[in-house]
C-alpha positions as CSV (number, residue, x, y, z in Angstrom):
1,M,-30.3,-89.5,48.3
2,A,-33.7,-88.2,47.8
3,R,-36.1,-87.2,50.7
4,N,-38.0,-90.0,52.3
5,T,-40.8,-87.7,53.3
6,P,-42.6,-85.0,51.0
7,I,-42.1,-81.9,52.1
8,M,-46.3,-81.3,52.1
9,C,-46.0,-84.0,55.1
10,Y,-43.5,-82.2,57.2
11,R,-44.6,-80.3,60.5
12,N,-42.4,-78.2,62.2
13,I,-44.1,-77.5,65.7
14,G,-43.4,-76.0,68.9
15,I,-44.9,-77.1,72.4
16,S,-45.6,-74.2,74.4
17,A,-47.1,-73.6,77.6
18,H,-47.2,-72.2,81.0
19,I,-44.9,-73.9,83.7
20,D,-47.1,-77.2,85.2
21,A,-49.4,-77.0,82.2
22,G,-48.1,-80.7,81.8
23,K,-46.4,-80.0,78.4
24,T,-43.3,-82.6,79.1
25,T,-45.7,-85.4,79.9
26,T,-47.5,-84.3,76.7
27,T,-44.4,-84.7,74.6
28,E,-43.6,-87.9,76.1
29,R,-47.1,-89.4,75.2
30,I,-46.5,-88.0,71.7
31,L,-43.2,-89.7,71.8
32,F,-44.9,-93.0,72.9
33,Y,-47.6,-93.1,70.4
34,T,-45.6,-92.3,67.7
35,G,-43.2,-95.2,68.3
36,V,-40.1,-93.2,69.2
37,N,-40.3,-94.5,72.8
38,H,-41.2,-97.8,73.8
39,K,-41.8,-96.7,77.5
40,I,-43.6,-93.7,78.7
41,G,-41.2,-91.5,81.0
42,E,-43.1,-89.4,83.4
43,V,-41.5,-86.1,85.1
44,H,-42.4,-86.6,88.1
45,D,-39.7,-89.7,88.5
46,G,-37.2,-87.7,86.3
47,A,-37.4,-90.1,83.3
48,A,-38.8,-87.5,80.9
49,T,-37.2,-87.9,77.5
50,M,-37.2,-84.4,76.4
51,D,-35.9,-83.0,79.7
52,W,-32.6,-84.2,79.6
53,M,-30.3,-82.0,81.5
54,A,-29.6,-82.8,85.0
55,Q,-31.3,-79.7,86.6
56,E,-34.4,-80.4,84.3
57,Q,-34.6,-83.8,85.7
58,E,-34.2,-82.8,89.3
59,R,-36.5,-79.5,89.3
60,G,-39.0,-81.0,87.0
61,I,-39.1,-78.3,84.5
62,T,-38.2,-77.9,81.0
63,I,-34.9,-75.3,80.5
64,T,-33.2,-75.9,77.1
65,S,-35.9,-76.6,73.8
66,A,-34.8,-80.2,72.8
67,A,-35.8,-81.1,69.5
68,T,-36.9,-84.4,68.3
69,T,-38.4,-86.2,64.8
70,A,-41.5,-88.3,65.1
71,F,-43.5,-90.0,62.7
72,W,-47.2,-89.8,62.7
73,S,-50.1,-91.4,60.2
74,G,-53.2,-91.1,62.5
75,M,-54.9,-92.5,65.2
76,A,-57.1,-94.8,62.4
77,K,-54.1,-94.7,60.0
78,Q,-55.9,-92.4,57.6
79,F,-52.7,-90.5,56.6
80,S,-49.4,-91.3,54.5
81,S,-46.8,-91.0,57.2
82,H,-46.0,-87.4,58.5
83,R,-42.7,-86.1,59.7
84,I,-43.4,-84.1,63.0
85,N,-40.5,-82.1,64.2
86,I,-41.3,-81.2,67.7
87,I,-39.5,-78.5,69.7
88,D,-40.3,-78.8,73.4
89,T,-40.0,-75.0,75.1
90,P,-39.7,-74.2,78.5
91,G,-42.4,-72.7,80.7
92,H,-40.5,-70.6,83.0
93,V,-40.4,-66.9,82.2
94,D,-36.6,-67.0,82.9
95,F,-36.2,-69.1,79.8
96,T,-38.4,-67.3,77.7
97,I,-35.7,-66.6,75.2
98,E,-35.7,-70.3,74.6
99,V,-39.4,-70.1,73.4
100,E,-38.7,-66.7,71.5
101,R,-35.9,-68.7,69.3
102,S,-37.9,-71.4,68.6
103,M,-40.7,-69.9,67.7
104,R,-38.6,-67.9,64.9
105,V,-38.0,-71.2,63.2
106,L,-41.2,-73.0,63.4
107,D,-44.3,-73.3,61.3
108,G,-47.0,-74.0,63.5
109,A,-47.2,-74.6,67.6
110,V,-49.5,-76.3,70.0
111,M,-50.4,-74.2,73.1
112,I,-51.1,-76.1,76.0
113,Y,-53.3,-75.0,79.0
114,C,-54.2,-76.6,82.2
115,A,-57.9,-77.4,82.4
116,V,-57.7,-75.9,86.3
117,G,-55.3,-73.2,86.0
118,G,-56.2,-71.7,82.5
119,V,-54.5,-69.1,80.8
120,Q,-51.7,-68.1,83.3
121,P,-49.0,-65.6,82.9
122,Q,-46.5,-67.4,80.9
123,S,-49.4,-68.5,78.2
124,E,-49.8,-64.8,77.6
125,T,-46.0,-64.2,77.3
126,V,-45.7,-67.2,74.7
127,W,-48.9,-65.9,73.1
128,R,-47.2,-62.7,72.2
129,Q,-44.2,-64.2,71.0
130,A,-46.3,-66.6,68.6
131,N,-48.1,-63.5,67.2
132,K,-44.7,-61.7,66.6
133,Y,-43.7,-64.4,64.3
134,I,-47.3,-64.6,63.1
135,V,-47.0,-68.6,64.0
136,P,-50.5,-70.6,63.3
137,R,-51.6,-72.4,66.3
138,I,-53.7,-74.8,67.9
139,A,-54.7,-75.4,72.0
140,F,-54.8,-78.4,73.7
141,I,-56.5,-78.1,77.3
142,N,-54.8,-80.7,79.3
143,K,-55.4,-82.2,82.6
144,M,-59.3,-83.0,82.1
145,D,-59.0,-85.4,85.3
146,R,-57.9,-83.0,87.7
147,M,-60.1,-81.4,90.6
148,G,-61.8,-78.2,89.1
149,A,-61.1,-78.8,85.5
150,N,-63.6,-76.9,83.4
151,F,-62.8,-77.3,79.3
152,L,-65.3,-74.4,78.4
153,K,-64.1,-72.1,81.0
154,V,-60.5,-72.3,79.6
155,V,-61.9,-71.8,76.0
156,N,-63.4,-68.6,77.2
157,Q,-60.2,-67.4,78.9
158,I,-58.2,-68.0,75.6
159,K,-60.9,-65.8,73.7
160,V,-61.1,-63.0,76.7
161,R,-57.2,-62.8,77.9
162,L,-55.7,-63.5,74.5
163,S,-58.2,-61.8,72.3
164,A,-58.0,-64.9,70.3
165,N,-60.8,-67.0,68.5
166,P,-60.9,-70.2,69.9
167,V,-63.1,-72.7,68.1
168,P,-63.5,-76.1,69.9
169,I,-63.2,-78.9,67.9
170,Q,-64.1,-81.5,70.5
171,L,-65.8,-81.4,73.8
172,A,-64.6,-83.2,77.1
173,I,-66.9,-86.1,78.3
174,G,-67.1,-85.7,81.8
175,A,-64.4,-83.7,83.9
176,E,-62.1,-84.3,87.1
177,E,-62.6,-88.2,88.0
178,T,-65.6,-89.1,85.6
179,F,-63.5,-87.7,82.7
180,I,-63.6,-90.7,80.0
181,G,-63.1,-89.3,76.4
182,V,-63.9,-86.7,74.2
183,I,-66.6,-85.8,71.4
184,D,-65.3,-85.3,67.9
185,L,-67.6,-81.8,66.7
186,V,-66.7,-82.7,63.2
187,K,-67.5,-86.4,63.0
188,M,-70.3,-85.9,65.9
189,K,-69.0,-89.0,67.7
190,A,-67.8,-89.9,70.9
191,I,-64.2,-91.3,71.4
192,H,-63.1,-93.8,73.8
193,W,-59.5,-94.7,74.2
194,N,-58.4,-98.0,75.4
195,D,-57.0,-98.2,78.8
196,T,-55.6,-101.6,78.7
197,D,-53.1,-100.4,75.9
198,Q,-52.3,-97.0,77.2
199,G,-54.5,-95.3,74.8
200,V,-52.8,-96.8,71.5
201,T,-56.4,-98.3,70.3
202,F,-59.8,-96.5,70.3
203,T,-63.5,-96.9,69.5
204,Y,-66.0,-94.4,67.8
205,E,-69.2,-94.6,69.8
206,T,-72.5,-92.7,69.9
207,I,-72.6,-89.4,71.8
208,P,-73.9,-89.6,75.4
209,L,-77.6,-88.7,75.5
210,D,-76.9,-86.0,78.3
211,M,-74.3,-84.5,76.0
212,K,-76.3,-84.4,72.7
213,E,-77.8,-80.9,73.0
214,L,-74.4,-79.3,73.7
215,A,-72.7,-81.0,71.4
216,E,-75.2,-80.1,68.7
217,E,-74.8,-76.2,70.0
218,W,-70.9,-76.4,69.5
219,H,-71.4,-78.6,66.5
220,Q,-73.2,-75.5,64.9
221,K,-70.7,-73.0,66.1
222,L,-67.6,-74.9,64.6
223,L,-69.9,-74.9,61.1
224,E,-70.0,-71.2,61.3
225,S,-66.4,-70.8,61.9
226,A,-65.7,-73.2,58.9
227,A,-68.2,-71.6,56.7
228,E,-66.7,-68.1,57.2
229,A,-63.5,-69.4,55.4
230,S,-65.3,-68.2,51.9
231,E,-68.4,-66.9,50.3
232,E,-69.1,-70.1,48.6
233,L,-69.2,-72.2,51.8
234,M,-71.2,-69.7,53.6
235,D,-73.6,-69.5,50.9
236,K,-74.1,-73.4,51.5
237,Y,-74.1,-73.3,54.9
238,L,-76.5,-70.5,55.1
239,S,-78.9,-72.0,52.7
240,G,-79.3,-75.4,54.8
241,Q,-77.0,-77.8,53.1
242,K,-74.8,-80.2,54.8
243,L,-71.1,-79.5,55.0
244,T,-68.8,-82.6,54.1
245,E,-66.2,-83.5,56.8
246,K,-63.5,-82.6,54.1
247,E,-65.2,-79.0,53.6
248,I,-65.1,-78.6,57.1
249,K,-61.6,-79.3,57.8
250,D,-60.4,-77.6,54.7
251,A,-62.0,-74.5,55.8
252,L,-60.7,-74.6,59.4
253,R,-57.3,-75.4,58.2
254,Q,-57.5,-72.2,55.7
255,R,-58.7,-70.2,58.3
256,V,-55.6,-71.5,60.7
257,L,-53.0,-70.8,58.0
258,N,-54.7,-67.3,58.0
259,N,-54.1,-66.8,61.7
260,E,-57.7,-66.5,62.0
261,V,-59.0,-69.4,64.2
262,I,-57.5,-71.7,67.0
263,P,-58.8,-75.3,66.9
264,V,-59.1,-76.2,70.3
265,T,-58.6,-80.1,71.3
266,C,-58.5,-81.5,75.1
267,G,-57.8,-84.5,77.2
268,S,-55.6,-85.9,79.5
269,A,-51.8,-86.6,78.6
270,F,-51.2,-88.7,82.3
271,K,-54.4,-90.7,81.8
272,N,-53.6,-91.4,77.9
273,K,-56.5,-89.6,76.6
274,G,-56.7,-87.2,73.9
275,V,-53.0,-86.5,72.8
276,Q,-53.7,-88.9,69.9
277,A,-56.3,-86.6,68.5
278,M,-54.6,-83.7,68.9
279,L,-51.7,-85.1,66.8
280,D,-54.4,-85.7,64.4
281,A,-55.3,-82.1,64.7
282,V,-51.6,-81.2,63.8
283,I,-51.8,-82.8,60.7
284,E,-55.1,-81.5,60.0
285,Y,-54.6,-78.0,60.6
286,L,-50.9,-77.0,61.0
287,P,-49.2,-75.8,58.1
288,A,-46.4,-77.7,56.1
289,P,-43.5,-75.6,55.5
290,T,-44.9,-74.7,51.9
291,N,-48.0,-73.3,53.5
292,V,-45.9,-70.4,55.3
293,P,-44.6,-67.3,53.4
294,A,-41.3,-67.6,52.3
295,I,-38.2,-66.7,54.6
296,K,-37.0,-62.9,53.5
297,G,-33.4,-62.0,53.5
298,V,-31.1,-59.4,51.9
299,L,-28.4,-60.0,49.3
300,D,-24.7,-59.7,49.6
301,D,-24.3,-56.9,46.7
302,G,-23.6,-54.3,48.3
303,R,-26.9,-52.9,47.9
304,N,-28.8,-55.2,50.6
305,T,-31.4,-55.9,47.9
306,A,-34.6,-57.6,49.7
307,V,-35.1,-61.6,48.4
308,A,-37.2,-64.4,49.6
309,R,-36.2,-68.0,49.7
310,Y,-38.8,-70.6,49.2
311,S,-39.3,-74.2,50.7
312,D,-37.9,-76.1,47.8
313,D,-34.9,-78.5,47.7
314,N,-34.1,-76.9,44.1
315,E,-33.5,-73.4,45.7
316,P,-30.1,-72.2,46.9
317,F,-29.3,-73.7,50.4
318,S,-30.3,-71.2,53.2
319,A,-30.4,-72.0,57.0
320,L,-30.9,-70.3,60.4
321,A,-29.0,-71.3,63.4
322,F,-31.4,-71.0,66.1
323,K,-29.4,-72.7,68.9
324,I,-26.1,-73.6,70.2
325,A,-25.5,-76.3,72.6
326,T,-22.5,-78.2,74.2
327,D,-23.0,-82.1,74.2
328,P,-20.7,-83.9,76.3
329,F,-19.6,-85.9,73.9
330,V,-19.2,-84.1,70.7
331,G,-18.6,-80.5,71.8
332,N,-20.4,-77.7,70.0
333,L,-23.8,-78.9,68.4
334,T,-25.2,-75.9,66.2
335,F,-29.1,-76.3,65.8
336,F,-30.4,-75.2,62.4
337,R,-33.4,-75.0,60.2
338,V,-33.1,-75.7,56.7
339,Y,-35.7,-72.9,54.7
340,S,-34.3,-73.8,51.3
341,G,-32.3,-76.3,49.2
342,V,-30.2,-79.2,50.6
343,V,-26.7,-79.4,52.2
344,R,-24.5,-82.6,52.8
345,S,-22.3,-83.4,55.6
346,G,-19.0,-82.0,54.9
347,D,-20.2,-79.4,52.5
348,T,-18.8,-75.9,53.0
349,V,-21.2,-72.9,53.9
350,M,-21.1,-69.5,54.1
351,N,-21.9,-67.5,57.4
352,P,-22.5,-64.1,55.8
353,V,-22.9,-62.4,59.4
354,K,-19.2,-63.2,60.3
355,L,-18.1,-63.4,56.6
356,Q,-16.8,-66.6,57.3
357,R,-16.8,-70.1,55.7
358,E,-17.3,-73.0,57.5
359,R,-17.3,-76.8,56.7
360,L,-20.4,-78.9,58.0
361,G,-18.7,-81.9,59.5
362,R,-21.3,-84.3,60.7
363,I,-25.1,-83.6,60.7
364,V,-27.2,-85.4,63.1
365,Q,-31.0,-85.2,63.7
366,M,-31.7,-85.0,67.5
367,H,-34.2,-86.8,69.7
368,A,-34.0,-85.4,73.0
369,N,-30.4,-85.8,73.6
370,K,-29.7,-89.1,71.4
371,R,-28.4,-88.3,68.0
372,E,-28.9,-89.8,64.6
373,E,-26.0,-89.1,62.0
374,V,-27.9,-88.4,58.6
375,K,-26.0,-87.5,55.3
376,E,-27.9,-84.8,53.8
377,V,-30.8,-82.4,54.9
378,Y,-33.5,-80.6,52.8
379,A,-35.7,-77.8,52.7
380,G,-38.1,-77.9,56.1
381,D,-35.6,-80.0,57.9
382,I,-34.5,-79.3,61.5
383,A,-31.0,-80.6,62.4
384,A,-27.6,-80.0,64.3
385,A,-24.2,-79.8,63.0
386,I,-21.1,-80.8,64.9
387,G,-18.1,-78.7,64.5
388,L,-19.0,-75.4,63.4
389,K,-16.6,-73.0,65.1
390,D,-17.8,-69.6,64.7
391,V,-21.5,-69.7,64.6
392,T,-23.9,-67.8,66.9
393,T,-27.3,-67.8,67.6
394,G,-29.1,-66.2,64.9
395,D,-26.5,-66.5,62.2
396,T,-27.5,-67.5,58.6
397,L,-25.8,-70.4,57.0
398,C,-26.0,-70.4,53.4
399,D,-24.7,-71.4,50.0
400,V,-21.3,-69.9,49.1
401,N,-22.3,-69.0,45.7
402,N,-25.7,-67.6,46.6
403,V,-25.1,-65.8,49.4
404,I,-28.5,-64.5,51.3
405,I,-28.4,-62.8,55.1
406,L,-31.9,-64.2,56.5
407,E,-33.8,-61.9,59.2
408,R,-31.9,-62.0,62.3
409,M,-33.7,-62.7,65.8
410,E,-34.0,-60.0,68.2
411,F,-32.9,-60.9,72.0
412,P,-33.8,-58.7,75.0
413,D,-31.2,-57.2,77.1
414,P,-30.5,-58.7,80.6
415,V,-32.4,-57.4,83.6
416,I,-30.0,-58.4,86.6
417,S,-26.5,-59.0,87.1
418,V,-24.2,-60.6,89.6
419,A,-20.7,-60.5,90.0
420,V,-19.0,-63.9,90.1
421,E,-15.7,-65.1,91.3
422,P,-13.9,-68.2,91.2
423,K,-13.6,-70.3,94.4
424,T,-9.9,-71.5,94.0
425,K,-7.1,-70.3,91.4
426,A,-7.3,-73.4,89.6
427,D,-11.0,-72.7,88.8
428,Q,-10.0,-69.1,87.3
429,E,-9.2,-70.3,83.5
430,K,-12.2,-72.8,83.7
431,M,-14.4,-70.2,84.8
432,G,-13.7,-68.2,81.6
433,I,-13.9,-71.1,79.0
434,A,-17.2,-72.0,80.8
435,L,-18.9,-68.7,81.0
436,G,-17.9,-68.3,77.4
437,R,-19.2,-71.4,75.8
438,L,-22.5,-70.6,78.0
439,A,-22.8,-67.2,76.5
440,K,-22.3,-68.7,73.2
441,E,-25.3,-70.9,74.0
442,D,-27.7,-68.1,75.3
443,P,-28.1,-64.7,73.9
444,S,-29.7,-63.3,76.8
445,F,-26.9,-64.3,78.9
446,R,-23.9,-61.5,79.1
447,V,-20.4,-61.8,80.6
448,W,-18.2,-58.9,81.0
449,T,-15.6,-57.9,83.3
450,D,-16.1,-54.5,85.6
451,E,-13.2,-51.6,84.6
452,E,-13.6,-50.3,87.8
453,S,-13.6,-53.5,90.3
454,S,-12.0,-56.1,87.9
455,Q,-14.5,-58.5,88.8
456,T,-16.4,-60.9,86.5
457,I,-19.9,-59.9,85.9
458,I,-22.6,-62.0,84.6
459,A,-26.2,-61.0,83.7
460,G,-29.6,-62.8,82.7
461,M,-33.3,-62.5,82.4
462,G,-33.8,-63.4,86.5
463,E,-32.5,-65.3,89.6
464,L,-33.5,-68.7,88.3
465,H,-31.9,-68.0,85.1
466,L,-28.5,-67.1,86.6
467,E,-29.0,-69.7,89.5
468,I,-29.4,-72.4,86.6
469,L,-26.2,-71.3,84.8
470,V,-24.0,-71.3,87.7
471,D,-25.1,-74.6,88.5
472,R,-24.3,-75.8,85.0
473,M,-20.9,-74.3,85.4
474,K,-20.3,-76.4,88.3
475,R,-21.9,-79.8,86.9
476,E,-20.4,-79.3,83.1
477,F,-17.3,-77.5,83.7
478,N,-16.7,-78.6,87.4
479,V,-16.2,-74.9,88.5
480,S,-17.0,-73.5,92.0
481,A,-17.7,-70.0,92.3
482,N,-18.9,-67.6,94.7
483,I,-21.8,-65.1,93.9
484,G,-22.4,-61.7,94.9
485,K,-25.5,-59.5,95.4
486,P,-28.1,-59.4,92.4
487,Q,-27.5,-55.7,90.7
488,V,-30.4,-54.0,88.6
489,A,-29.9,-53.0,85.0
490,Y,-30.6,-49.5,85.5
491,R,-30.7,-47.0,82.3
492,E,-30.0,-43.3,82.1
493,T,-32.1,-41.1,79.9
494,I,-33.4,-37.2,79.0
495,C,-36.8,-35.9,79.2
496,Q,-36.6,-32.8,77.2
497,T,-34.6,-31.4,73.7
498,V,-31.9,-29.0,74.1
499,T,-30.6,-27.2,71.0
500,D,-27.8,-25.2,69.8
501,I,-25.2,-27.2,72.1
502,E,-21.9,-25.8,70.9
503,S,-18.7,-28.0,71.7
504,K,-15.3,-26.8,70.5
505,Y,-12.2,-28.9,71.2
506,I,-9.0,-26.8,70.1
507,K,-5.1,-27.3,70.9
508,Q,-3.0,-25.1,69.5
509,S,0.3,-24.7,70.6
510,G,2.9,-24.7,67.8
511,G,3.1,-27.7,65.5
512,R,0.2,-30.2,64.4
513,G,-2.4,-29.1,66.6
514,Q,-6.2,-30.4,67.2
515,F,-9.4,-28.4,66.1
516,A,-12.9,-29.4,66.3
517,H,-16.3,-27.2,66.7
518,I,-19.9,-28.9,66.3
519,V,-23.4,-27.7,67.2
520,I,-26.0,-30.5,68.1
521,D,-29.6,-30.7,69.3
522,M,-30.6,-33.4,71.6
523,G,-33.6,-35.0,72.8
524,P,-35.8,-37.9,73.2
525,L,-36.5,-40.5,70.3
526,E,-40.0,-38.9,69.0
527,K,-41.2,-43.1,69.2
528,G,-39.7,-43.7,72.0
529,G,-38.0,-46.9,73.0
530,L,-34.4,-47.7,74.2
531,G,-32.9,-46.8,71.1
532,Y,-30.3,-44.1,69.7
533,E,-30.4,-42.2,66.3
534,F,-27.8,-39.8,64.7
535,V,-29.1,-37.2,62.1
536,N,-26.4,-35.5,60.0
537,D,-28.1,-32.2,58.7
538,I,-24.9,-30.4,58.0
539,V,-25.1,-28.3,54.6
540,G,-22.5,-26.1,52.9
541,G,-19.5,-28.4,54.1
542,S,-19.2,-26.7,57.2
543,I,-18.0,-29.9,58.7
544,P,-16.2,-32.3,56.0
545,K,-18.2,-35.6,55.4
546,E,-15.2,-37.4,56.6
547,F,-15.3,-36.0,59.8
548,I,-19.3,-37.0,60.4
549,P,-18.6,-40.6,61.5
550,A,-16.5,-39.5,64.2
551,V,-19.1,-37.3,65.6
552,D,-21.6,-40.1,65.8
553,K,-18.8,-42.4,67.2
554,G,-17.8,-40.0,70.0
555,I,-21.7,-39.9,71.0
556,Q,-21.8,-43.3,70.8
557,E,-19.1,-44.1,73.2
558,Q,-20.5,-42.0,75.9
559,L,-23.8,-43.8,75.4
560,K,-21.9,-46.6,77.4
561,S,-21.8,-45.1,80.5
562,G,-24.1,-42.2,81.3
563,P,-23.2,-39.0,83.0
564,L,-25.5,-39.8,85.9
565,A,-24.4,-42.9,87.7
566,G,-22.7,-44.7,84.7
567,Y,-25.5,-47.0,83.6
568,P,-26.2,-47.0,79.6
569,V,-27.7,-44.1,78.1
570,V,-31.4,-44.9,75.8
571,N,-33.8,-43.2,74.0
572,I,-31.6,-40.4,72.8
573,K,-31.7,-38.6,69.4
574,V,-28.8,-36.1,68.1
575,R,-29.1,-33.7,65.4
576,L,-25.8,-32.4,64.1
577,H,-26.3,-29.2,62.3
578,Y,-23.6,-26.8,62.3
579,G,-19.8,-26.4,62.9
580,S,-16.4,-25.8,61.8
581,Y,-12.8,-27.3,61.1
582,H,-9.3,-26.3,60.6
583,D,-7.5,-27.4,57.2
584,V,-4.6,-28.7,59.2
585,D,-5.7,-29.2,62.7
586,S,-8.8,-31.1,62.1
587,S,-8.7,-34.9,62.6
588,E,-11.4,-37.8,63.3
589,L,-10.2,-37.7,67.1
590,A,-10.5,-33.8,67.9
591,F,-14.3,-34.4,66.4
592,K,-14.8,-37.5,68.4
593,L,-13.7,-35.6,71.4
594,A,-15.6,-32.7,70.7
595,A,-18.6,-34.5,70.4
596,S,-18.2,-36.3,73.6
597,L,-18.2,-33.0,75.4
598,A,-20.9,-31.9,73.7
599,F,-22.9,-34.9,74.7
600,K,-22.0,-34.6,78.6
601,S,-23.2,-31.1,78.3
602,A,-26.5,-31.5,76.1
603,F,-27.2,-34.4,78.6
604,N,-27.1,-32.5,82.0
605,Q,-29.0,-29.8,80.3
606,A,-31.9,-32.0,78.9
607,K,-33.7,-33.1,82.4
608,P,-31.8,-36.4,83.0
609,V,-33.4,-39.3,84.6
610,L,-32.8,-42.7,85.8
611,L,-35.0,-45.7,84.4
612,E,-35.8,-48.7,86.3
613,P,-36.8,-51.9,84.9
614,V,-40.1,-52.7,85.7
615,M,-41.6,-56.2,86.1
616,R,-45.0,-57.8,85.3
617,V,-45.8,-60.0,88.4
618,E,-48.6,-62.2,88.6
619,V,-49.2,-63.6,92.3
620,E,-51.8,-66.7,92.7
621,T,-53.1,-66.7,96.6
622,P,-55.6,-68.4,98.6
623,I,-58.1,-65.6,99.4
624,E,-57.5,-65.3,102.8
625,Y,-53.8,-64.1,102.2
626,M,-54.8,-61.7,99.6
627,G,-54.8,-58.7,102.0
628,D,-51.3,-59.3,103.1
629,V,-50.1,-59.9,99.4
630,I,-51.4,-56.7,98.2
631,G,-50.0,-54.8,101.2
632,D,-46.6,-56.1,100.5
633,L,-46.8,-55.4,96.9
634,N,-47.9,-51.7,97.6
635,R,-45.1,-51.8,100.1
636,R,-42.8,-52.5,97.2
637,R,-43.9,-49.6,94.9
638,G,-46.2,-52.1,93.1
639,L,-49.1,-50.8,90.8
640,I,-51.8,-53.3,91.1
641,E,-53.7,-53.9,88.0
642,G,-56.2,-56.1,88.8
643,M,-57.4,-59.5,90.4
644,E,-59.4,-62.3,89.0
645,D,-61.2,-65.3,90.8
646,T,-59.3,-68.8,90.2
647,N,-60.5,-72.1,91.7
648,T,-58.2,-71.8,94.6
649,G,-58.1,-68.2,95.4
650,K,-57.3,-64.9,93.7
651,T,-54.8,-64.1,90.8
652,I,-53.1,-60.5,91.5
653,R,-51.4,-58.7,88.6
654,A,-49.1,-55.9,89.3
655,Q,-46.3,-53.7,87.8
656,V,-43.3,-53.9,90.7
657,P,-39.6,-52.4,90.1
658,L,-37.5,-55.1,90.0
659,S,-35.1,-53.7,92.4
660,V,-37.5,-54.5,95.1
661,M,-38.3,-57.9,93.8
662,F,-35.2,-60.0,95.2
663,G,-35.9,-62.5,97.8
664,Y,-39.7,-62.3,97.0
665,A,-40.0,-66.1,96.7
666,T,-38.9,-66.4,100.5
667,D,-41.2,-63.3,101.7
668,L,-43.9,-64.9,99.8
669,R,-43.8,-68.3,101.2
670,S,-43.7,-67.1,104.7
671,Q,-46.7,-64.6,104.3
672,T,-48.8,-67.4,102.9
673,Q,-47.5,-70.3,104.6
674,G,-46.1,-71.7,101.2
675,R,-49.3,-71.4,99.7
676,A,-49.2,-69.0,97.1
677,S,-47.1,-68.7,94.0
678,Y,-46.1,-66.2,91.8
679,S,-44.4,-65.6,88.4
680,M,-42.3,-62.6,87.0
681,E,-41.3,-61.2,83.5
682,F,-39.9,-57.9,82.3
683,L,-42.6,-55.4,81.2
684,K,-40.7,-52.0,80.8
685,Y,-38.3,-49.4,82.0
686,S,-39.9,-46.5,83.8
687,E,-38.5,-43.4,85.5
688,A,-37.3,-43.9,88.9
689,P,-38.6,-42.0,91.6
690,N,-36.4,-39.1,92.8
691,Y,-35.4,-40.9,96.4
692,V,-34.6,-44.1,94.4
693,A,-32.6,-42.4,92.2
694,Q,-30.5,-40.1,94.6
695,A,-30.0,-43.5,96.4
696,V,-28.7,-45.3,93.5
697,I,-26.6,-42.3,92.3
698,E,-24.8,-42.3,95.4
699,A,-24.3,-45.9,96.0
700,R,-22.3,-45.8,92.4
701,G,-20.1,-42.9,94.1
702,K,-20.8,-40.4,91.3
């Protein structure tokens, strides 16, 4: 069976935004206009197609990235049919991991901004993730019908706050209740969508007289941006020759693919205006799989030879599993993006990360939570496999005869943990199964048993993250659990370098003894960060090669639980440069034990400190409560970074330690009579003040 849609007509896109920018409503309109839905589902009545989990429909926020496929031929049917694979991503910072993993497998993104709220905290987080994976993007400024909507103000915010180069390809005609359509700055015509058929049809009209001058000004800016694509085009523009519509669009497309400009569109998804033209922009400006650089990986040849796989059906099959979900009817669903080749249901594929072969049972393409079974998928496709047993998020799937390991995804460590206990004996076993399955789905969620208390500990990216996972345990697995008090994920490190720390482990009292002698230097990493580096500088064989890994292992085991308060140790560089051994009594165990003794001695001499997670906090408050909010943040050891005016008051940006932010939502509500809102995301680890560190160390009983 040949592919139905040429790969040049594929668009793999993500739809990302700050919470409440109208992202799910926009996606619903896309599904309506592309014919996937025959009825529009609204978020406020819990009927939105992409928000398919019970909690999503209750809370009106998107938690998981639902994937769906739609086909579009243009507002005026001016294109051949294009296949658009859409990943809808959550806008709440506790679910940033979902955005991160979808960015990894996308070719382009649509960034949605609220015409009133503009560029908000999560907008910046998502922007950084798109930058990390070099994702070309366009912007859609939504909610133009709302009180306080201002298109050009938001364009300026994209430029200033995101250090981006926005290029409006439309202007809004009117705003708030007078918003009636848009001006197409390429064609220089007004577009009016028909209210009687929910915007399915439209008409081109002349630009309103009172907007002609503004439209001409922005048309010239658009032409300048397009002309910068090549010298040839710039010469033509400067010599006063008219650029054709095709030249403008081709030039802008090239600059979008190079990540140089962001075409900006606008509309009101709720009022059925603008989403249609934004879909046209997806086809005109965002890349096909063949327009983005080939995926890189390493061969399984013992030498980790770097290799690329191109978006071509004739290349060997390679894919990346980017999400695991549990479906109530079919069990495990593994979402994967095919980068090269073709794979059919029933094929055996290799998981080189786990060194396991797996049989692809059924392959389905998803429309939110509905499934359509397909026999095969091709380069550029996004699909889900049923029945893969040991695949986890970030694993590669590939042809068994052409093994490649694709670049893995990076996931942040959790910053908050709580103890969970099953309410009844019957819940005990079910809880283990439920937590195991949830951890497999979500790489930023961890589960372990505390050795001292024997309690089950769960850890995640924020209070809401853990709250929803506990809620899912109850709904999907029928497990009721008691939740403990949130705990902060502190870290330990050192501030100075110590040299020539000597350690001996000797037990020689008749018979086979133990002997190991090492000398190390230890200090912070030159580049900083949260990592660990081991340097072997042994010369002349003073310690035999076979014992060196044991020294490294002995130190790594100590990193799991630091001497200060038992928290993981980070930002450490160890240099092994001298030692001695005994022909008979030396062993791996002896060197491992000598290393752990050396580490403890070095750590205690190297000015150890406790690190605490610091969060980036943004509070939006009416101006009359600003003093109270700032005073409260200062009391919480917050560092105020700055303030900005908004349409409804002030936005306060601050860095605040996580340990003092538990219950902040309730406190903020009572301070501002429920009129302020805030968002919070992990920023960095910083040294905790001495009095905080002492209290933490005492509480840990060290």
